[in-house]
N, CA, C and O atoms as a DFTB+ gen file, in Angstrom:
416 C
 N C O
     1  1      41.395     -60.786      21.625
     2  2      42.230     -60.729      22.816
     3  2      41.829     -59.556      23.695
     4  3      41.551     -58.461      23.207
     5  1      41.803     -59.800      24.983
     6  2      41.531     -58.772      25.976
     7  2      42.859     -58.313      26.545
     8  3      43.691     -59.135      26.929
     9  1      43.058     -57.030      26.601
    10  2      44.291     -56.490      27.178
    11  2      43.940     -55.928      28.549
    12  3      43.101     -55.035      28.674
    13  1      44.590     -56.461      29.566
    14  2      44.361     -56.008      30.938
    15  2      45.571     -55.211      31.377
    16  3      46.690     -55.724      31.383
    17  1      45.356     -53.977      31.738
    18  2      46.459     -53.147      32.192
    19  2      46.455     -53.096      33.714
    20  3      45.411     -52.904      34.338
    21  1      47.611     -53.265      34.291
    22  2      47.772     -53.186      35.737
    23  2      48.732     -52.051      36.043
    24  3      49.160     -51.325      35.146
    25  1      49.069     -51.905      37.322
    26  2      49.995     -50.845      37.707
    27  2      51.379     -51.047      37.122
    28  3      52.076     -50.075      36.830
    29  1      51.791     -52.306      36.944
    30  2      53.167     -52.532      36.531
    31  2      53.324     -53.148      35.145
    32  3      54.415     -53.086      34.578
    33  1      52.267     -53.742      34.577
    34  2      52.441     -54.398      33.289
    35  2      51.084     -54.627      32.631
    36  3      50.036     -54.324      33.202
    37  1      51.132     -55.166      31.426
    38  2      49.912     -55.541      30.722
    39  2      49.940     -57.037      30.485
    40  3      51.006     -57.627      30.309
    41  1      48.756     -57.656      30.482
    42  2      48.678     -59.086      30.204
    43  2      47.634     -59.308      29.133
    44  3      46.689     -58.529      29.016
    45  1      47.790     -60.352      28.355
    46  2      46.897     -60.627      27.242
    47  2      46.182     -61.942      27.496
    48  3      46.827     -62.962      27.737
    49  1      44.848     -61.928      27.443
    50  2      44.046     -63.123      27.667
    51  2      42.940     -63.177      26.626
    52  3      42.490     -62.138      26.144
    53  1      42.498     -64.378      26.276
    54  2      41.293     -64.467      25.450
    55  2      40.121     -63.852      26.208
    56  3      40.151     -63.831      27.438
    57  1      39.090     -63.352      25.530
    58  2      37.984     -62.677      26.210
    59  2      37.272     -63.521      27.264
    60  3      36.637     -62.953      28.153
    61  1      37.349     -64.828      27.206
    62  2      36.633     -65.671      28.163
    63  2      37.336     -65.755      29.517
    64  3      36.744     -66.262      30.470
    65  1      38.540     -65.292      29.633
    66  2      39.299     -65.359      30.876
    67  2      39.124     -64.083      31.689
    68  3      38.934     -62.999      31.137
    69  1      39.190     -64.231      33.004
    70  2      39.243     -63.068      33.882
    71  2      40.690     -62.581      33.874
    72  3      41.621     -63.386      33.873
    73  1      40.866     -61.307      33.870
    74  2      42.230     -60.774      33.872
    75  2      42.890     -61.103      35.208
    76  3      42.534     -60.530      36.238
    77  1      43.828     -62.004      35.189
    78  2      44.471     -62.475      36.424
    79  2      45.295     -61.397      37.106
    80  3      45.373     -61.360      38.334
    81  1      45.902     -60.534      36.335
    82  2      46.708     -59.485      36.951
    83  2      45.820     -58.536      37.753
    84  3      46.220     -58.078      38.824
    85  1      44.632     -58.236      37.258
    86  2      43.729     -57.365      38.002
    87  2      43.279     -58.028      39.301
    88  3      43.193     -57.364      40.334
    89  1      42.992     -59.333      39.262
    90  2      42.588     -60.051      40.469
    91  2      43.764     -60.140      41.445
    92  3      43.575     -60.027      42.657
    93  1      44.945     -60.338      40.935
    94  2      46.131     -60.390      41.785
    95  2      46.330     -59.059      42.493
    96  3      46.578     -59.025      43.698
    97  1      46.223     -57.975      41.759
    98  2      46.373     -56.651      42.366
    99  2      45.264     -56.392      43.375
   100  3      45.514     -55.820      44.436
   101  1      44.050     -56.804      43.056
   102  2      42.935     -56.612      43.975
   103  2      43.210     -57.300      45.308
   104  3      43.041     -56.692      46.365
   105  1      43.632     -58.562      45.267
   106  2      43.932     -59.272      46.510
   107  2      45.148     -58.682      47.216
   108  3      45.210     -58.681      48.446
   109  1      46.103     -58.186      46.459
   110  2      47.250     -57.517      47.063
   111  2      46.826     -56.279      47.824
   112  3      47.291     -56.045      48.940
   113  1      45.944     -55.480      47.230
   114  2      45.458     -54.286      47.919
   115  2      44.584     -54.635      49.115
   116  3      44.675     -53.979      50.152
   117  1      43.733     -55.662      48.992
   118  2      42.914     -56.091      50.133
   119  2      43.795     -56.547      51.300
   120  3      43.545     -56.187      52.450
   121  1      44.812     -57.329      50.999
   122  2      45.735     -57.782      52.047
   123  2      46.464     -56.597      52.662
   124  3      46.646     -56.537      53.878
   125  1      46.875     -55.666      51.834
   126  2      47.585     -54.489      52.323
   127  2      46.705     -53.667      53.262
   128  3      47.162     -53.224      54.316
   129  1      45.464     -53.466      52.886
   130  2      44.538     -52.692      53.713
   131  2      44.276     -53.407      55.037
   132  3      44.328     -52.789      56.100
   133  1      43.995     -54.706      54.970
   134  2      43.670     -55.463      56.183
   135  2      44.833     -55.505      57.164
   136  3      44.645     -55.257      58.355
   137  1      46.027     -55.812      56.684
   138  2      47.163     -55.937      57.600
   139  2      47.602     -54.579      58.134
   140  3      48.037     -54.478      59.281
   141  1      47.495     -53.543      57.324
   142  2      47.873     -52.216      57.790
   143  2      46.875     -51.695      58.817
   144  3      47.270     -51.156      59.851
   145  1      45.595     -51.852      58.537
   146  2      44.574     -51.386      59.475
   147  2      44.597     -52.148      60.795
   148  3      44.114     -51.644      61.809
   149  1      45.146     -53.345      60.791
   150  2      45.194     -54.116      62.035
   151  2      46.070     -53.440      63.092
   152  3      45.926     -53.728      64.280
   153  1      46.971     -52.554      62.683
   154  2      47.834     -51.840      63.622
   155  2      47.206     -50.572      64.181
   156  3      47.675     -50.044      65.189
   157  1      46.172     -50.086      63.554
   158  2      45.570     -48.825      63.983
   159  2      45.032     -48.883      65.413
   160  3      45.317     -47.968      66.185
   161  1      44.261     -49.916      65.812
   162  2      43.766     -49.937      67.192
   163  2      44.881     -49.916      68.245
   164  3      44.764     -49.215      69.250
   165  1      45.951     -50.672      68.027
   166  2      47.063     -50.684      68.981
   167  2      47.742     -49.328      69.040
   168  3      48.114     -48.863      70.117
   169  1      47.904     -48.695      67.892
   170  2      48.538     -47.379      67.852
   171  2      47.689     -46.356      68.604
   172  3      48.215     -45.574      69.396
   173  1      46.386     -46.358      68.360
   174  2      45.487     -45.422      69.050
   175  2      45.517     -45.668      70.556
   176  3      45.627     -44.728      71.344
   177  1      45.419     -46.938      70.949
   178  2      45.433     -47.273      72.376
   179  2      46.742     -46.835      73.032
   180  3      46.731     -46.281      74.131
   181  1      47.848     -47.078      72.372
   182  2      49.157     -46.719      72.921
   183  2      49.296     -45.205      73.065
   184  3      49.815     -44.722      74.071
   185  1      48.832     -44.451      72.058
   186  2      48.910     -42.997      72.158
   187  2      48.002     -42.448      73.258
   188  3      48.366     -41.497      73.950
   189  1      46.833     -43.040      73.416
   190  2      45.894     -42.549      74.439
   191  2      46.365     -42.851      75.857
   192  3      46.289     -41.997      76.741
   193  1      46.853     -44.072      76.068
   194  2      47.185     -44.502      77.431
   195  2      48.643     -44.292      77.797
   196  3      48.987     -44.224      78.977
   197  1      49.491     -44.189      76.805
   198  2      50.950     -44.131      77.024
   199  2      51.457     -45.391      77.722
   200  3      52.575     -45.411      78.236
   201  1      50.650     -46.423      77.739
   202  2      51.001     -47.679      78.409
   203  2      51.613     -48.646      77.393
   204  3      50.926     -49.150      76.504
   205  1      52.904     -48.892      77.541
   206  2      53.600     -49.814      76.637
   207  2      54.233     -50.976      77.396
   208  3      54.994     -51.755      76.822
   209  1      53.921     -51.092      78.671
   210  2      54.550     -52.111      79.511
   211  2      54.350     -53.527      78.970
   212  3      55.269     -54.345      79.015
   213  1      53.165     -53.815      78.466
   214  2      52.887     -55.175      77.999
   215  2      53.393     -55.439      76.579
   216  3      53.296     -56.566      76.092
   217  1      53.926     -54.421      75.916
   218  2      54.430     -54.603      74.554
   219  2      55.886     -55.047      74.597
   220  3      56.679     -54.533      75.386
   221  1      56.225     -55.991      73.757
   222  2      57.584     -56.516      73.703
   223  2      58.464     -55.621      72.823
   224  3      58.198     -55.443      71.634
   225  1      59.509     -55.068      73.426
   226  2      60.452     -54.239      72.670
   227  2      61.124     -55.064      71.577
   228  3      61.258     -54.602      70.443
   229  1      61.542     -56.266      71.907
   230  2      62.196     -57.124      70.911
   231  2      61.290     -57.429      69.737
   232  3      61.721     -57.394      68.584
   233  1      60.035     -57.729      70.028
   234  2      59.087     -58.046      68.961
   235  2      58.900     -56.844      68.042
   236  3      58.984     -56.986      66.822
   237  1      58.647     -55.660      68.608
   238  2      58.412     -54.485      67.768
   239  2      59.666     -54.065      67.015
   240  3      59.567     -53.610      65.876
   241  1      60.832     -54.202      67.615
   242  2      62.079     -53.866      66.919
   243  2      62.302     -54.817      65.742
   244  3      62.623     -54.383      64.636
   245  1      62.130     -56.102      65.987
   246  2      62.338     -57.082      64.920
   247  2      61.255     -56.964      63.854
   248  3      61.539     -57.092      62.663
   249  1      60.012     -56.721      64.276
   250  2      58.915     -56.536      63.330
   251  2      59.175     -55.324      62.438
   252  3      58.973     -55.391      61.226
   253  1      59.618     -54.226      63.028
   254  2      59.906     -53.017      62.256
   255  2      61.006     -53.272      61.231
   256  3      60.925     -52.793      60.100
   257  1      62.029     -54.021      61.621
   258  2      63.082     -54.408      60.675
   259  2      62.482     -55.219      59.519
   260  3      62.837     -55.005      58.360
   261  1      61.583     -56.140      59.835
   262  2      60.928     -56.943      58.800
   263  2      60.104     -56.092      57.850
   264  3      60.113     -56.331      56.642
   265  1      59.395     -55.106      58.374
   266  2      58.594     -54.215      57.533
   267  2      59.501     -53.403      56.610
   268  3      59.173     -53.185      55.444
   269  1      60.643     -52.959      57.135
   270  2      61.606     -52.246      56.287
   271  2      62.068     -53.149      55.141
   272  3      62.171     -52.702      53.998
   273  1      62.343     -54.406      55.445
   274  2      62.751     -55.357      54.400
   275  2      61.641     -55.553      53.371
   276  3      61.912     -55.587      52.171
   277  1      60.381     -55.683      53.830
   278  2      59.244     -55.815      52.910
   279  2      59.109     -54.569      52.036
   280  3      58.804     -54.674      50.848
   281  1      59.332     -53.403      52.613
   282  2      59.230     -52.174      51.855
   283  2      60.308     -52.116      50.765
   284  3      60.018     -51.751      49.625
   285  1      61.519     -52.467      51.105
   286  2      62.602     -52.503      50.120
   287  2      62.283     -53.516      49.017
   288  3      62.488     -53.242      47.835
   289  1      61.782     -54.681      49.414
   290  2      61.380     -55.713      48.451
   291  2      60.318     -55.172      47.490
   292  3      60.420     -55.361      46.278
   293  1      59.304     -54.503      48.031
   294  2      58.254     -53.939      47.191
   295  2      58.784     -52.890      46.236
   296  3      58.377     -52.832      45.076
   297  1      59.698     -52.057      46.729
   298  2      60.302     -51.033      45.869
   299  2      61.096     -51.683      44.745
   300  3      60.996     -51.268      43.590
   301  1      61.881     -52.697      45.076
   302  2      62.685     -53.379      44.052
   303  2      61.808     -54.045      42.988
   304  3      62.169     -54.089      41.812
   305  1      60.652     -54.562      43.416
   306  2      59.721     -55.189      42.461
   307  2      58.838     -54.163      41.761
   308  3      58.273     -54.447      40.704
   309  1      58.717     -52.971      42.344
   310  2      57.810     -51.973      41.802
   311  2      56.355     -52.328      42.042
   312  3      55.488     -51.958      41.250
   313  1      56.076     -53.045      43.128
   314  2      54.719     -53.504      43.437
   315  2      54.060     -52.548      44.423
   316  3      54.399     -52.529      45.606
   317  1      53.116     -51.756      43.927
   318  2      52.479     -50.727      44.735
   319  2      51.721     -51.246      45.946
   320  3      51.760     -50.597      46.991
   321  1      51.025     -52.392      45.865
   322  2      50.363     -52.872      47.086
   323  2      51.358     -53.114      48.225
   324  3      51.074     -52.790      49.378
   325  1      52.507     -53.675      47.904
   326  2      53.532     -53.947      48.916
   327  2      54.143     -52.641      49.411
   328  3      54.370     -52.478      50.609
   329  1      54.408     -51.720      48.504
   330  2      55.020     -50.444      48.878
   331  2      54.094     -49.635      49.781
   332  3      54.511     -49.159      50.837
   333  1      52.852     -49.482      49.369
   334  2      51.911     -48.668      50.141
   335  2      51.641     -49.271      51.512
   336  3      51.679     -48.570      52.523
   337  1      51.369     -50.563      51.543
   338  2      51.053     -51.224      52.814
   339  2      52.206     -51.115      53.791
   340  3      52.003     -50.812      54.967
   341  1      53.397     -51.357      53.315
   342  2      54.535     -51.370      54.225
   343  2      55.005     -49.973      54.595
   344  3      55.615     -49.796      55.649
   345  1      54.740     -48.982      53.766
   346  2      55.031     -47.608      54.151
   347  2      54.137     -47.198      55.318
   348  3      54.609     -46.636      56.306
   349  1      52.849     -47.484      55.194
   350  2      51.911     -47.150      56.269
   351  2      52.167     -47.987      57.522
   352  3      52.141     -47.464      58.636
   353  1      52.411     -49.282      57.339
   354  2      52.681     -50.156      58.481
   355  2      53.958     -49.727      59.191
   356  3      54.031     -49.769      60.419
   357  1      54.957     -49.316      58.429
   358  2      56.206     -48.841      59.029
   359  2      55.954     -47.604      59.888
   360  3      56.497     -47.490      60.986
   361  1      55.138     -46.684      59.395
   362  2      54.828     -45.484      60.175
   363  2      54.135     -45.854      61.480
   364  3      54.468     -45.310      62.533
   365  1      53.177     -46.771      61.422
   366  2      52.473     -47.195      62.631
   367  2      53.404     -47.936      63.581
   368  3      53.403     -47.676      64.784
   369  1      54.199     -48.859      63.046
   370  2      55.110     -49.643      63.886
   371  2      56.174     -48.748      64.521
   372  3      56.524     -48.931      65.687
   373  1      56.685     -47.789      63.763
   374  2      57.684     -46.878      64.323
   375  2      57.090     -46.005      65.425
   376  3      57.764     -45.684      66.403
   377  1      55.830     -45.624      65.261
   378  2      55.206     -44.810      66.306
   379  2      55.056     -45.617      67.594
   380  3      55.300     -45.094      68.681
   381  1      54.662     -46.869      67.483
   382  2      54.536     -47.726      68.668
   383  2      55.912     -48.020      69.256
   384  3      56.085     -47.990      70.475
   385  1      56.881     -48.302      68.406
   386  2      58.251     -48.563      68.871
   387  2      58.814     -47.331      69.584
   388  3      59.454     -47.448      70.628
   389  1      58.573     -46.164      69.017
   390  2      59.028     -44.920      69.641
   391  2      58.391     -44.710      71.003
   392  3      59.057     -44.285      71.947
   393  1      57.099     -45.008      71.107
   394  2      56.409     -44.892      72.398
   395  2      56.989     -45.894      73.401
   396  3      57.157     -45.578      74.579
   397  1      57.292     -47.100      72.924
   398  2      57.871     -48.112      73.801
   399  2      59.232     -47.654      74.316
   400  3      59.530     -47.813      75.500
   401  1      60.044     -47.099      73.455
   402  2      61.364     -46.621      73.879
   403  2      61.242     -45.412      74.819
   404  3      62.048     -45.258      75.736
   405  1      60.262     -44.578      74.598
   406  2      60.104     -43.373      75.410
   407  2      59.469     -43.658      76.770
   408  3      59.910     -43.132      77.791
   409  1      58.434     -44.493      76.774
   410  2      57.675     -44.710      78.006
   411  2      57.953     -46.046      78.677
   412  3      57.437     -46.326      79.759
   413  1      58.778     -46.877      78.024
   414  2      59.176     -48.144      78.626
   415  2      58.132     -49.173      78.527
   416  3      58.326     -50.296      78.992
């Protein structure tokens, strides 16, 4: 038996199997990195230009609420990919939302 240890648990598989928990965590981290990094260009552009006119206040407010819910969900599950991604995404979304509220 192969014992695969992950961030939250261990799984047991015969040696011929790929450890599914490790692959699951890998894809979770890849998704977390990709979706979080997708906000970086908008955040940089918004900070440089101070131009938020084309950004929807409703969209960013509702999106930020959704990220908070995802973060709470990740904390309740103890899933680090969800926690890390949504902590960083929340910081980026709040910065853009704050700029939108400040500069209109």
